C-alpha positions, 0 to 999 in steps of 0.5 A, spaced: 478 494 499 480 500 495 476 506 491 478 510 487 476 517 489 474 523 484 479 529 485 474 533 489 473 528 494 480 526 494 482 533 495 476 533 500 478 527 504 485 530 505 483 537 507 478 534 512 483 528 516 490 529 517 496 524 520 494 524 526 488 520 523 493 515 521 493 517 514 499 515 510 499 517 502 503 518 496 505 524 494 509 526 488 510 533 486 505 535 490 500 530 487 496 525 492 496 519 488 493 515 493 493 513 501 491 509 506 486 510 512 482 506 516 485 499 513 481 502 506 485 504 501 483 510 497 487 511 489 487 518 485 484 516 478 488 522 475 495 518 476 493 511 478 498 505 477 499 498 479 505 502 483 500 506 486 495 501 488 502 496 491 504 502 495 498 503 498 496 496 500 504 495 503 502 501 508 496 496 510 500 491 511 505 494 515 500 496 520 499 489 521 505 487 521 507 492 527 501 490 531 502 483 530 509 482 530 513 487 533 519 483 533 519 483 526 517 490 525 523 492 530 527 488 525 526 492 519 527 498 523 534 496 524 535 494 517 533 500 514 535 505 518 540 510 515 540 507 508 540 511 502 532 510 502 531 512 509 534 518 508 530 519 501 525 519 505 526 523 511 529 529 506 523 528 501 519 535 502 513 531 500 514 527 506 516 532 512 511 531 516 513 524 518 521 524 518 521 524 526 516 518 526 521 512 525 514 507 523 512 512 518 518 512 515 520 505 515 513 504 512 514 509 507 521 505 505 517 498 504 512 502 500 517 505 495 519 497 494 514 494 493 510 499 488 516 499 484 516 491 484 509 490 482 510 495 477 516 492 473 512 485 473 506 488 470 510 493 465 513 486 462 506 483 463 504 489 457 511 489 454 510 481 453 503 479 452 500 485 451 496 491 455 489 487 453 492 481 457 495 485 463 488 488 464 485 481 464 490 478 468 489 484 473 482 483 473 482 476 473 486 477 480 481 481 483 476 477 482 479 471 484 481 475 491 474 476 492 471 470 490 475 466 495 474 471 501 467 471 500 466 464 500 471 462 506 469 468 509 468 464 516 475 461 516 478 468 514 473 471 520 476 466 525 483 467 523 482 475 524 481 477 517 475 482 516 476 485 509 479 483 503 485 488 504 487 484 510 486 478 506 491 480 501 496 483 505 497 476 509 498 472 502 502 477 499 506 477 505 507 470 504 509 471 497 514 475 498 517 471 504 
C-alpha cells in the first residue's frame, strides 16, 4: 500500500519520526523522494517516479526477507559488503545516519538496484510505445494487483500476507529470481 503525501504532510511526518521508528527514506540533494514505514510506502508528489516507487517497495521486501529468511539476508550482506555500491551508500552524506547499520546499508544498496531496473523498463516502454501507453500499463498493473489481492484475500492471509504490499513484494521477489 502506498500514499502520495503533500509536501507539508511529508515534512511533518518525517520531522515527528526518525530512523529508530524504522523509517528508510530515499534522499537526494536534501530532498526526500519517499520512505517506507510500518509496511507502507509514502511518496513525494513533487519528485514521483517509477524508480522512487520501486526503491521504496524494495525496503518493504527487504524487511520481510531479513525477518523470514535470515540466511538469504546474510548472503546478501556478504555479497554487497565492501563493493563500490556499498561504499557509495556509506559515503553518501544523505545516508550518514545509516552508515553503521549494515542491514540498512544493504537495503539501500538493493533499493538502488531495483529502482533503476524499474525506471529503465518503464522508460523504454515510454520511448517505444508512448507515455500514454506506459501510464495505462502502470494503472492496469495496480488494478490487477488489487483485484487479485481483494478476491483471494483469505488465501493470502493464510500465507501471511496482510497487505497488498506484502503480496506484491513476494511476487516481485519470485519474478526477480
